[in-house]
N, C-alpha and C positions, 0 to 999 in steps of 0.2 A: 307817557309813557313810552319806552323802546319794547318792541315787539319781538319775540323769540319764536314765534309760528303764526300763522293766522288762516283762516278760510273765510270763504264767502259762498253763499248758497242763494238761489232767486228760484222763485216759484208761485204759482198762482195760488189766490187765496181759497183754497179748496180742502175741506175739513179732513181730506185723506193725508195732505201735506202737514198736518200738525204733527202725525207721529214720524215722519219723515224726518222733519227739522229737529224733533228732540232725540230722535234716533242719531242722526249725523251727528250734530255738536256731542253728544255722549262720545261718541267713536272717537272725533278730535281729540277730545281731553282725555282719553283714555293713556294718551303718553306721560299724563302727569301720573299716572297710578293713583286716581282718586279712590278715597273708600269709598263704600257702597251708599252710606248716607253722603257725602259729597255729590256723587254722582244722580243720587236721588232728588235731592236740593236742585240741580243744574236741572234735570231733564223736565220735574216739576215746573220750576220758574220760566223755561223756555216753552215749555206748552201752554203755559197761563198768557204769556205774552202774543205767541203767535195766533193763539183760541181770540183774543180780544181784538186782532188784524183782522181776522176772519170776520166773527160776527159785528164787531163794531165798525172798524175801518170800512168795510166792503159789505154793508147789509143788505144791499140791493144788486150789486153786481160782483164779479170776479175782477179781480186787480192782483199786482202783483208783490209779493210780499220779500224783502232780503234779511237773511241770518248772516250776521258775522261775529267769527269767533276769533278771538286772539290771546295769546299766552305770553302774558309780561314777565317782569321780574319776580323773584320770590313767590311764584306760586299765584301769582293773580291774574286771574280769567275776566277778561270783558267781553258781554255779549251784546250784541245790539240786534234789534229788531224794527225792521223798518216798513212801512205802510206809504201810499201816496192816497191814502182815503179821504173818507170826510174831514179827520181831524178831531180834536175834544175840544170844546168850546171853554171849559174851566177845570183844569187838571187838578186842582186842589180839590174839589166837589167830587172829581173821578175817582180821586184814589181814596176818599174815604169809605170804611169797610161798608158792606150793605147798600152802597149808593149803585144803581144800574139804570141805564136808559131802556131797558128791556121791558117791554110791558106786557109780554106774555106771561110772567112771571118763571120762566125757563132761567132764568140767571140769578144768581145769588149775590151778585155784586161783590164778589171778594178776590178776584182775578189780581188787582194791584197789592191789596193785604197779602196774597199767597205770595207775590212775587217779591214782596219785600222780606216778609218772613224767612225766605229761603236764599237771599241773598245780603251780599254784605253792605252792597249801596245799591239804591235804584234812583233812575233819572227817568224824568218822562219828559219831552219836548214834542209839542204839536201846535201845529197851525191849522185853522178849521179851512177846510176845502183843499189842503194841501199834503194832510198826512200826519203822522206820528211816528216817533223813535223813542224804542224803551230801551236804558241802558241799564244793563244790570252788570255788576262786578262781584265776584267772590274769590275769597283766596282759598286755594288748595295745599292743603299742611301737605309741606315739601318731607318727605322721606329721605335716611340715610344717603339711598344710592343717588337721589335726583340731587342733592344739594354737591355732589362732587362732579356733575353735568356742566 
């Protein structure tokens, strides 16, 4: 897919940066004039993906997270959240609702289910010891003014 515009952020896996990431992606996508519901969906999905990198990718250390967002044709948005953390041994299991590796009871195991419900496509790639990439795609409905551009 050819991109009309794109951005990239890189930040430490500190919980304070989760809000920064979702706000930055939302601000970047404002050029598409998304509805409140569309922007809320994207904010939630980005929040979940970044939180997963912070909590599960780097459970015992601070590492770097990269967030990329791109605007493609016909209102398609692609968002990638990457870490070089511990990776996921069984992606299919990790994507099951209610599955969590957290033993303290603080996590519900709904991160991937939430991401999937708020995007049109979700892909997860991971290698143990090398990190995880979450790719989320969502189509933003184009308004009449956008169609003419």
